Backbone as JSON, one array per atom type, in Angstrom:
{
  "sequence": "MAVVTGGGSGIGRATALALAADGYRVVVAGRRREALEETAALGAERGHELVGIPADVRDPGAVQALFDAVKDRFGRLDLLFNNAGTAARPLPMDELSPEQWSRVIDTNLTGAFLCTRQAFRLMKTQDPRGGRIINNGSLSAYSPRPNSAPYTASKHGITGLTKSTSLDGRAFDIACGQIDIGNAATDMTQPMTSGVPQASGGVEVEPRIDVEDIARAVVYMASLPLDANVQFMTVMATKMPFVGRG",
  "N": [[30.73, 53.58, -76.05], [33.25, 54.21, -73.68], [34.82, 56.26, -71.17], [37.21, 56.03, -68.68], [38.5, 57.54, -65.94], [41.52, 57.69, -64.01], [42.32, 55.12, -64.62], [44.45, 53.39, -64.41], [44.87, 51.73, -62.26], [43.55, 49.93, -59.38], [40.16, 50.64, -58.56], [39.48, 51.93, -60.95], [40.9, 50.5, -62.95], [39.78, 47.89, -62.63], [37.1, 48.44, -63.22], [37.23, 49.43, -65.84], [38.07, 47.12, -67.21], [35.89, 45.47, -66.69], [33.82, 46.86, -67.97], [34.72, 46.68, -70.61], [34.5, 43.93, -70.96], [31.79, 43.82, -70.97], [31.13, 44.79, -73.39], [31.77, 47.4, -74.09], [33.73, 49.81, -75.85], [36.69, 51.05, -74.59], [38.37, 53.8, -73.17], [41.09, 54.37, -71.13], [42.21, 56.69, -68.83], [44.82, 58.59, -67.28], [47.58, 59.7, -65.18], [49.89, 58.18, -65.33], [51.6, 56.66, -67.78], [52.69, 54.06, -68.02], [51.15, 52.53, -66.25], [48.64, 52.69, -67.45], [49.18, 51.34, -69.8], [49.58, 48.8, -68.75], [46.97, 48.19, -67.89], [45.68, 48.15, -70.39], [47.03, 45.99, -71.52], [46.2, 43.89, -69.89], [43.53, 43.84, -70.63], [43.81, 43.08, -73.32], [44.76, 40.48, -73.0], [42.43, 39.26, -72.3], [40.98, 39.42, -74.53], [39.97, 41.9, -75.22], [39.88, 45.26, -76.41], [41.45, 47.97, -75.08], [42.18, 51.4, -74.79], [44.82, 53.39, -73.82], [45.21, 56.68, -72.68], [47.31, 59.09, -71.7], [46.62, 61.55, -69.27], [46.26, 64.33, -67.18], [43.84, 65.0, -64.93], [43.61, 67.37, -63.64], [44.4, 69.35, -65.29], [43.16, 71.6, -67.5], [43.73, 71.81, -70.28], [44.85, 69.3, -70.9], [42.69, 67.66, -70.35], [40.84, 68.52, -72.27], [42.23, 67.73, -74.57], [42.18, 64.98, -74.22], [39.42, 64.35, -74.53], [39.0, 65.35, -77.07], [40.55, 63.53, -78.48], [39.08, 61.22, -78.03], [36.73, 61.83, -79.4], [37.74, 62.08, -82.02], [38.7, 59.5, -82.52], [36.61, 57.68, -81.88], [34.17, 58.9, -82.33], [31.98, 59.33, -80.65], [30.66, 59.49, -77.27], [29.54, 57.49, -74.74], [29.62, 56.88, -72.04], [31.0, 58.19, -69.09], [33.16, 57.59, -66.5], [33.93, 59.13, -63.74], [36.52, 58.72, -61.97], [39.11, 59.2, -61.06], [41.18, 59.96, -58.32], [42.49, 61.16, -55.15], [44.1, 61.42, -51.91], [44.94, 63.32, -48.97], [47.59, 63.11, -46.51], [46.52, 61.95, -43.29], [45.9, 64.55, -41.26], [45.72, 66.94, -38.55], [43.46, 69.73, -38.79], [44.71, 72.28, -38.57], [47.28, 71.74, -39.31], [47.37, 71.16, -41.96], [48.57, 71.97, -45.17], [48.04, 74.64, -47.57], [48.73, 73.68, -50.08], [48.47, 70.89, -49.87], [45.71, 70.72, -49.46], [44.76, 71.84, -51.9], [45.73, 70.04, -53.83], [44.18, 67.73, -53.45], [41.52, 68.67, -53.76], [41.68, 69.73, -56.35], [42.18, 67.44, -57.86], [40.14, 65.52, -57.16], [37.66, 66.9, -57.26], [37.65, 69.29, -58.96], [38.85, 68.08, -61.17], [36.9, 66.14, -61.85], [34.83, 67.88, -62.57], [36.01, 69.17, -64.83], [36.23, 67.03, -66.62], [33.53, 66.29, -66.83], [32.49, 68.58, -67.99], [33.65, 68.52, -70.58], [32.59, 66.09, -71.43], [29.85, 66.72, -71.55], [29.84, 68.46, -73.74], [30.35, 66.74, -75.86], [28.28, 64.81, -75.6], [25.92, 66.28, -75.87], [25.85, 66.99, -78.53], [26.19, 64.8, -80.16], [24.95, 62.09, -82.23], [23.06, 59.25, -81.95], [21.79, 61.45, -79.41], [23.03, 62.23, -76.08], [24.02, 60.48, -73.02], [25.79, 58.88, -70.28], [26.98, 59.75, -67.05], [29.0, 58.72, -64.43], [29.87, 59.25, -61.16], [32.55, 58.78, -58.91], [32.02, 58.6, -55.67], [32.0, 58.67, -52.13], [31.74, 57.14, -48.88], [32.49, 59.11, -47.21], [31.13, 61.32, -48.01], [28.89, 61.29, -46.52], [29.61, 60.67, -43.9], [32.33, 61.72, -42.25], [35.83, 60.83, -41.84], [38.14, 61.12, -39.05], [40.48, 63.82, -39.29], [40.42, 64.29, -42.1], [39.85, 66.41, -43.83], [40.35, 67.59, -46.53], [39.76, 65.44, -48.34], [37.17, 64.67, -47.51], [35.73, 67.07, -47.94], [36.01, 67.26, -50.7], [34.51, 65.06, -51.57], [31.96, 65.63, -50.62], [31.58, 67.77, -52.3], [31.53, 66.4, -54.76], [29.07, 65.1, -54.55], [27.35, 67.31, -54.75], [28.05, 68.12, -57.34], [27.19, 65.89, -58.77], [24.38, 66.02, -58.43], [23.82, 68.52, -59.63], [24.72, 68.0, -62.23], [22.93, 66.02, -62.97], [20.53, 67.48, -63.07], [21.13, 69.52, -64.96], [21.66, 67.99, -67.15], [19.31, 66.85, -68.01], [17.8, 67.99, -70.13], [19.2, 67.2, -72.29], [19.33, 64.49, -72.49], [21.21, 63.36, -70.83], [22.28, 61.4, -68.3], [23.12, 61.19, -64.82], [24.81, 59.66, -62.16], [25.92, 58.49, -58.9], [28.37, 56.57, -57.23], [28.96, 55.48, -54.07], [31.54, 54.45, -52.14], [32.71, 52.12, -49.77], [35.61, 51.37, -48.5], [37.16, 49.94, -50.61], [39.47, 47.47, -51.69], [42.31, 48.72, -52.26], [45.47, 50.33, -53.08], [45.3, 52.79, -51.81], [43.73, 52.32, -49.57], [45.19, 50.57, -48.08], [46.41, 51.11, -45.5], [44.29, 50.62, -43.77], [44.28, 47.98, -43.12], [45.98, 47.65, -41.03], [44.96, 49.26, -39.13], [43.07, 52.2, -38.48], [42.38, 55.6, -37.42], [39.44, 56.24, -35.46], [36.26, 57.92, -34.98], [35.75, 57.86, -32.29], [38.16, 58.1, -31.1], [39.69, 55.9, -30.88], [41.6, 53.24, -32.49], [41.06, 51.16, -35.22], [41.12, 48.11, -37.1], [39.83, 47.94, -40.35], [37.39, 46.34, -42.44], [37.74, 45.46, -45.95], [36.62, 45.49, -49.38], [36.58, 43.6, -52.44], [37.76, 45.05, -55.46], [36.49, 44.16, -57.72], [33.85, 43.84, -57.01], [32.91, 46.44, -56.86], [33.3, 47.18, -59.5], [31.42, 45.58, -60.85], [29.1, 46.74, -59.9], [29.22, 49.32, -61.02], [29.06, 48.65, -63.72], [26.45, 47.68, -63.77], [25.01, 50.08, -63.19], [25.67, 51.47, -65.49], [24.37, 49.98, -67.38], [21.7, 50.58, -67.58], [18.88, 51.94, -69.4], [18.75, 55.3, -70.77], [16.54, 56.58, -69.77], [16.27, 55.75, -67.23], [17.8, 55.75, -64.01], [20.36, 55.19, -61.63], [20.59, 57.1, -59.02], [22.06, 57.45, -56.6], [24.27, 55.09, -55.25], [25.3, 52.95, -52.69], [28.06, 51.02, -51.93], [29.55, 48.85, -49.8], [31.84, 47.43, -47.39], [30.37, 44.97, -45.48], [30.7, 44.85, -42.7], [31.97, 47.16, -41.9], [32.76, 50.07, -39.86], [30.26, 52.07, -40.0], [27.39, 52.2, -40.29], [24.99, 53.23, -37.98], [26.4, 53.67, -34.78], [28.97, 52.77, -35.06]],
  "CA": [[32.1, 53.96, -75.84], [33.37, 54.66, -72.3], [36.06, 56.8, -70.66], [37.41, 55.8, -67.25], [39.67, 58.25, -65.44], [42.17, 56.89, -62.98], [42.15, 53.76, -65.11], [45.68, 52.63, -64.36], [44.98, 50.87, -61.08], [42.44, 49.89, -58.44], [38.77, 50.64, -59.01], [39.44, 52.33, -62.35], [41.33, 49.38, -63.79], [38.79, 46.82, -62.56], [35.88, 48.87, -63.89], [37.51, 49.48, -67.28], [38.08, 45.75, -67.71], [34.51, 44.96, -66.62], [33.06, 47.51, -69.05], [35.16, 46.08, -71.87], [33.89, 42.6, -71.03], [30.36, 44.02, -71.22], [30.94, 45.21, -74.77], [32.17, 48.79, -74.33], [35.06, 50.25, -76.23], [37.06, 51.78, -73.38], [39.59, 54.58, -73.03], [41.51, 54.59, -69.76], [43.02, 57.9, -68.73], [45.53, 58.75, -66.02], [48.86, 60.41, -65.31], [51.03, 57.25, -65.5], [51.48, 55.92, -69.04], [53.0, 52.65, -67.82], [50.0, 51.88, -65.61], [47.58, 52.58, -68.46], [49.58, 50.26, -70.7], [49.32, 47.54, -68.04], [45.53, 47.95, -67.97], [45.37, 47.76, -71.77], [47.57, 44.65, -71.74], [45.29, 42.95, -69.23], [42.36, 43.73, -71.5], [44.17, 42.3, -74.51], [44.83, 39.07, -72.59], [41.06, 38.76, -72.2], [40.35, 39.58, -75.83], [39.3, 43.2, -75.3], [40.75, 46.38, -76.75], [41.37, 49.18, -74.28], [43.13, 52.4, -75.26], [45.31, 54.26, -72.77], [45.57, 58.05, -73.07], [47.77, 59.83, -70.53], [46.0, 62.86, -69.06], [46.11, 64.79, -65.81], [42.51, 65.6, -64.89], [43.7, 68.72, -63.06], [44.88, 70.25, -66.34], [42.08, 71.78, -68.48], [44.19, 71.52, -71.64], [45.01, 67.86, -71.04], [41.35, 67.07, -70.39], [40.27, 68.79, -73.59], [42.93, 66.89, -75.54], [41.67, 63.63, -74.02], [38.09, 64.19, -75.13], [39.17, 65.53, -78.51], [41.05, 62.26, -79.01], [37.95, 60.29, -78.0], [35.83, 62.18, -80.51], [38.4, 61.79, -83.3], [38.89, 58.07, -82.71], [35.4, 56.88, -81.72], [33.02, 59.62, -82.85], [30.94, 59.58, -79.66], [30.94, 59.1, -75.89], [28.32, 57.0, -74.09], [29.77, 56.75, -70.6], [32.17, 58.72, -68.41], [33.3, 57.23, -65.09], [34.84, 60.06, -63.07], [37.05, 57.87, -60.91], [40.42, 59.63, -60.6], [41.1, 60.56, -56.99], [43.64, 61.08, -54.25], [43.82, 61.87, -50.55], [46.08, 63.86, -48.24], [47.9, 62.4, -45.26], [45.6, 62.36, -42.22], [46.52, 65.57, -40.42], [44.79, 67.9, -37.95], [43.11, 70.82, -39.69], [45.65, 73.39, -38.53], [48.57, 71.32, -39.83], [47.26, 70.99, -43.4], [49.06, 73.09, -45.97], [47.17, 74.95, -48.71], [49.09, 72.82, -51.21], [47.84, 69.58, -49.65], [44.28, 70.91, -49.71], [44.5, 72.09, -53.32], [46.0, 68.84, -54.62], [43.03, 66.83, -53.34], [40.34, 69.32, -54.37], [41.9, 69.86, -57.79], [42.07, 66.12, -58.48], [38.88, 64.82, -56.92], [36.47, 67.69, -57.58], [37.83, 70.07, -60.19], [39.08, 67.12, -62.25], [35.61, 65.59, -62.26], [34.12, 68.93, -63.3], [36.6, 69.39, -66.15], [35.84, 65.91, -67.48], [32.09, 66.39, -67.07], [32.31, 69.7, -68.93], [33.96, 68.05, -71.92], [31.62, 65.04, -71.78], [28.62, 67.4, -71.95], [30.0, 69.01, -75.08], [30.21, 65.64, -76.8], [26.99, 64.12, -75.48], [24.85, 67.17, -76.33], [25.85, 67.21, -79.98], [26.33, 63.56, -80.93], [23.71, 61.49, -82.74], [22.01, 59.75, -81.06], [22.22, 62.37, -78.37], [22.96, 61.82, -74.69], [25.0, 59.57, -72.45], [25.71, 58.73, -68.82], [28.16, 60.08, -66.27], [28.98, 58.12, -63.1], [30.91, 59.84, -60.33], [33.02, 57.99, -57.78], [31.9, 59.36, -54.43], [32.59, 58.02, -50.96], [30.98, 57.25, -47.64], [32.87, 60.38, -46.59], [30.12, 62.32, -48.35], [27.85, 61.21, -45.48], [30.19, 60.56, -42.57], [33.77, 61.88, -42.44], [36.82, 60.26, -40.93], [38.98, 62.15, -38.41], [41.65, 64.34, -40.01], [40.26, 64.02, -43.53], [39.11, 67.55, -44.37], [40.36, 67.77, -47.99], [39.05, 64.35, -49.01], [35.75, 64.76, -47.18], [35.16, 68.22, -48.64], [35.93, 66.95, -52.13], [33.44, 64.1, -51.83], [30.71, 66.4, -50.5], [31.47, 68.51, -53.56], [31.13, 65.47, -55.81], [27.62, 64.91, -54.44], [26.73, 68.49, -55.35], [28.27, 68.07, -58.79], [26.3, 64.85, -59.3], [23.0, 66.53, -58.49], [23.75, 69.57, -60.65], [24.86, 67.37, -63.53], [21.65, 65.35, -63.25], [19.54, 68.49, -63.46], [21.52, 70.22, -66.19], [21.71, 67.05, -68.26], [17.99, 66.32, -68.39], [17.33, 68.5, -71.43], [20.04, 66.66, -73.37], [19.36, 63.03, -72.33], [22.43, 62.98, -70.1], [21.99, 60.93, -66.94], [24.29, 61.2, -63.94], [24.65, 59.01, -60.87], [27.1, 58.47, -58.05], [28.59, 55.37, -56.45], [29.67, 55.79, -52.83], [32.24, 53.2, -51.88], [33.28, 51.98, -48.45], [36.79, 50.54, -48.3], [37.63, 49.04, -51.66], [40.83, 47.0, -51.42], [43.25, 49.36, -53.17], [46.66, 50.84, -52.4], [44.92, 53.92, -50.98], [43.13, 51.87, -48.31], [46.05, 49.58, -47.44], [46.6, 51.35, -44.07], [43.16, 50.13, -42.97], [44.54, 46.6, -42.71], [46.7, 47.69, -39.76], [44.2, 50.08, -38.19], [42.96, 53.63, -38.77], [41.69, 56.3, -36.34], [37.99, 56.3, -35.47], [35.71, 59.13, -34.37], [35.79, 57.67, -30.84], [39.52, 58.29, -30.64], [40.39, 54.63, -30.96], [42.14, 52.78, -33.77], [40.5, 49.85, -35.55], [41.26, 47.53, -38.43], [38.55, 47.98, -41.04], [37.31, 45.41, -43.57], [37.74, 46.01, -47.3], [35.97, 44.62, -50.36], [37.28, 43.44, -53.71], [37.4, 46.05, -56.47], [35.58, 43.56, -58.7], [32.48, 44.08, -56.56], [32.57, 47.8, -57.28], [33.24, 47.19, -60.96], [30.12, 45.02, -61.27], [28.06, 47.72, -59.58], [29.28, 50.38, -62.03], [28.53, 48.09, -64.97], [24.98, 47.69, -63.66], [24.54, 51.46, -63.35], [25.86, 51.84, -66.89], [23.54, 49.15, -68.26], [20.33, 51.06, -67.64], [18.56, 52.89, -70.47], [18.93, 56.67, -70.3], [15.37, 57.08, -69.07], [16.34, 55.22, -65.87], [19.08, 56.17, -63.44], [20.71, 55.01, -60.23], [21.09, 58.42, -58.62], [23.12, 57.18, -55.63], [24.41, 53.71, -54.82], [26.35, 52.71, -51.69], [28.61, 49.67, -51.89], [30.48, 48.91, -48.68], [32.09, 46.23, -46.61], [29.2, 44.8, -44.61], [31.0, 45.01, -41.27], [32.78, 48.32, -41.59], [32.12, 50.98, -38.92], [29.59, 53.18, -40.69], [25.98, 52.24, -39.96], [24.8, 53.39, -36.53], [27.46, 54.38, -34.03], [30.26, 52.1, -35.14]],
  "C": [[32.22, 54.6, -74.45], [34.75, 55.24, -72.04], [36.1, 56.57, -69.16], [38.65, 56.56, -66.83], [40.24, 57.48, -64.25], [42.15, 55.41, -63.33], [43.39, 52.89, -65.04], [45.81, 51.69, -63.19], [43.63, 50.81, -60.37], [41.07, 49.81, -59.06], [38.69, 50.97, -60.5], [39.82, 51.2, -63.28], [40.27, 48.28, -63.8], [37.53, 47.18, -63.32], [36.08, 48.94, -65.4], [37.47, 48.09, -67.88], [36.66, 45.17, -67.72], [33.64, 45.57, -67.71], [33.44, 46.93, -70.4], [34.54, 44.7, -72.06], [32.4, 42.69, -71.32], [30.08, 44.59, -72.6], [31.33, 46.65, -75.08], [33.55, 48.86, -74.97], [35.5, 51.24, -75.15], [38.37, 52.53, -73.57], [39.87, 54.73, -71.55], [42.46, 55.78, -69.74], [43.66, 57.96, -67.35], [46.87, 59.41, -66.26], [50.01, 59.48, -65.66], [50.83, 56.37, -66.74], [51.69, 54.42, -68.83], [51.82, 51.9, -67.2], [48.85, 51.7, -66.59], [47.9, 51.46, -69.44], [49.37, 48.9, -70.06], [47.84, 47.19, -68.08], [45.15, 47.48, -69.37], [45.87, 46.35, -72.06], [46.7, 43.59, -71.08], [44.02, 42.75, -70.05], [42.64, 42.88, -72.72], [44.26, 40.81, -74.19], [43.44, 38.43, -72.54], [40.28, 38.95, -73.51], [39.63, 40.9, -76.02], [40.31, 44.29, -75.64], [40.46, 47.57, -75.85], [42.48, 50.12, -74.75], [43.53, 53.28, -74.08], [45.71, 55.62, -73.31], [46.03, 58.79, -71.82], [47.12, 61.21, -70.45], [45.91, 63.13, -67.57], [44.79, 65.53, -65.71], [42.51, 66.99, -64.27], [44.01, 69.78, -64.1], [43.79, 70.41, -67.4], [42.51, 71.45, -69.91], [44.33, 70.03, -71.89], [43.65, 67.17, -71.13], [40.69, 67.31, -71.74], [40.92, 67.91, -74.64], [42.45, 65.44, -75.44], [40.34, 63.44, -74.74], [38.1, 64.49, -76.63], [39.63, 64.23, -79.16], [39.94, 61.21, -79.05], [37.02, 60.56, -79.18], [36.44, 61.8, -81.85], [38.45, 60.28, -83.56], [37.58, 57.3, -82.74], [34.13, 57.58, -82.2], [31.93, 59.94, -81.85], [31.43, 59.13, -78.29], [29.62, 58.71, -75.24], [28.4, 57.0, -72.58], [31.07, 57.39, -70.15], [32.12, 58.26, -66.96], [34.37, 58.12, -64.5], [35.38, 59.37, -61.81], [38.36, 58.38, -60.33], [40.3, 60.32, -59.24], [42.37, 60.37, -56.2], [43.21, 61.56, -52.88], [45.09, 62.46, -49.96], [46.39, 62.97, -47.04], [46.95, 62.85, -44.17], [46.29, 63.29, -41.23], [45.45, 66.42, -39.75], [44.61, 69.11, -38.87], [44.18, 71.9, -39.75], [47.03, 73.03, -39.04], [48.54, 71.08, -41.34], [47.81, 72.21, -44.12], [48.05, 73.4, -47.08], [47.46, 74.07, -49.92], [48.47, 71.43, -51.07], [46.34, 69.65, -49.92], [44.01, 71.0, -51.21], [44.72, 70.84, -54.16], [44.81, 67.89, -54.61], [41.81, 67.42, -54.03], [40.5, 69.39, -55.88], [41.74, 68.52, -58.5], [40.65, 65.58, -58.38], [37.66, 65.59, -57.43], [36.62, 68.47, -58.88], [38.09, 69.15, -61.38], [37.8, 66.52, -62.77], [34.79, 66.62, -63.03], [34.67, 69.11, -64.7], [36.24, 68.27, -67.12], [34.36, 65.96, -67.82], [31.79, 67.47, -68.09], [32.57, 69.26, -70.37], [33.0, 66.96, -72.38], [30.3, 65.66, -72.23], [28.71, 67.88, -73.39], [29.86, 67.94, -76.15], [28.78, 65.09, -76.78], [25.82, 64.97, -75.99], [24.73, 67.2, -77.84], [25.92, 65.93, -80.79], [24.96, 63.01, -81.32], [23.86, 59.97, -82.75], [22.58, 60.5, -79.86], [22.2, 61.7, -77.0], [24.06, 60.87, -74.28], [24.85, 59.54, -70.94], [27.06, 59.08, -68.2], [27.98, 59.46, -64.88], [30.16, 58.68, -62.32], [31.26, 58.91, -59.18], [32.98, 58.88, -56.54], [32.61, 58.65, -53.29], [31.6, 58.07, -49.82], [31.33, 58.53, -46.89], [31.91, 61.5, -46.95], [28.98, 62.33, -47.33], [28.44, 61.28, -44.08], [31.71, 60.62, -42.68], [34.6, 61.07, -41.45], [37.54, 61.41, -40.2], [40.13, 62.55, -39.32], [41.6, 64.07, -41.51], [39.6, 65.18, -44.27], [39.18, 67.67, -45.89], [39.56, 66.69, -48.72], [37.55, 64.44, -48.76], [35.08, 65.91, -47.92], [35.01, 67.93, -50.13], [34.77, 66.02, -52.44], [32.07, 64.71, -51.57], [30.49, 67.2, -51.78], [31.05, 67.63, -54.72], [29.62, 65.23, -55.76], [26.87, 66.1, -55.02], [26.88, 68.5, -56.86], [27.36, 67.03, -59.43], [24.88, 65.36, -59.46], [22.86, 67.61, -59.56], [23.84, 69.0, -62.05], [23.57, 66.67, -63.93], [20.61, 66.35, -63.74], [19.88, 69.12, -64.81], [21.54, 69.29, -67.4], [20.36, 66.59, -68.77], [17.56, 66.73, -69.79], [18.08, 67.87, -72.59], [20.19, 65.15, -73.28], [20.69, 62.56, -71.74], [22.04, 62.63, -68.68], [23.27, 60.96, -66.11], [23.95, 60.56, -62.61], [25.98, 58.96, -60.13], [27.18, 57.15, -57.31], [29.47, 55.74, -55.26], [30.23, 54.49, -52.27], [32.84, 53.22, -50.48], [34.38, 50.93, -48.43], [37.0, 49.49, -49.39], [39.08, 48.69, -51.38], [41.77, 47.53, -52.49], [44.47, 49.82, -52.37], [46.29, 51.97, -51.44], [44.38, 53.48, -49.62], [43.99, 50.83, -47.59], [46.27, 49.84, -45.94], [45.46, 50.82, -43.2], [43.38, 48.7, -42.48], [45.34, 46.53, -41.41], [46.05, 48.6, -38.73], [44.24, 51.55, -38.53], [42.15, 54.3, -37.65], [40.18, 56.33, -36.56], [37.52, 57.58, -34.78], [35.75, 59.06, -32.84], [37.16, 57.97, -30.25], [40.34, 57.03, -30.68], [40.94, 54.36, -32.34], [41.62, 51.38, -34.03], [40.92, 49.43, -36.96], [39.89, 47.53, -39.08], [38.54, 46.99, -42.2], [37.29, 46.14, -44.9], [37.07, 45.0, -48.24], [36.73, 44.65, -51.68], [36.82, 44.49, -54.71], [36.47, 45.48, -57.53], [34.13, 43.77, -58.31], [32.02, 45.47, -56.96], [32.41, 47.86, -58.79], [31.9, 46.67, -61.46], [28.99, 46.01, -61.0], [28.04, 48.86, -60.61], [28.73, 49.88, -63.37], [27.01, 48.04, -64.93], [24.43, 49.09, -63.86], [24.59, 51.88, -64.81], [24.91, 51.11, -67.83], [22.13, 49.66, -68.43], [20.1, 51.94, -68.87], [18.59, 54.31, -69.92], [17.69, 57.26, -69.65], [15.24, 56.48, -67.67], [17.72, 55.52, -65.31], [19.2, 55.71, -62.0], [21.33, 56.33, -59.77], [22.24, 58.29, -57.62], [23.1, 55.71, -55.26], [25.55, 53.65, -53.8], [26.76, 51.26, -51.74], [29.71, 49.67, -50.84], [30.72, 47.54, -48.08], [31.01, 46.11, -45.54], [29.49, 45.15, -43.16], [31.84, 46.24, -40.95], [32.03, 49.27, -40.65], [31.52, 52.19, -39.64], [28.15, 53.32, -40.25], [25.83, 52.33, -38.43], [25.96, 54.14, -35.91], [28.8, 53.67, -34.11], [30.22, 51.02, -36.2]]
}
């Protein structure tokens, strides 16, 4: 049984559908009920049952209600994909508002923690014990973009959360890994098709990759037995400016 946050669009939707095709019972969570229903409908067209549960990962009460519903309906949790995320408008550091900073950190990092916290509570006590948590990271965890402080800080935080979760989960057969993605073709990366600022000061169009490629990678990570783990995986557009100096 799997939970995918941010399952109403983009990477989350593609991954939820891929997991369902691989045999998982899947709950998709997110803030927009209509989008979750669209994901579930796409699954039904393919002969798979996906359940949409509206939940804002920034809200501890909503997150607890989500995982309580998972326990009540399915009795266990085998996989959590912490995928929900957002970004602020690209602004110089001194022009960012505290509210813009908090919205990104609360969604990308605190939201992942709140979901991980509830997943631990289920995975530690279920029989058979254990499960897997996969965090959606970013190449920003290694190399930031200009004017991206909130997003970059959140993804560095995700790397720390991934490592801590891996260590703290060992005693309970809980594995944790991270997938770092470079330019998946989603609404969030649409501006890259017309050009985005580079560290050199220039503006370049950047290549993007199909979300299905990321979905297959997550399914592979999820397919391993709990005594094996992909700790970090990078999936990126081959020609994007990341490796080396451009």
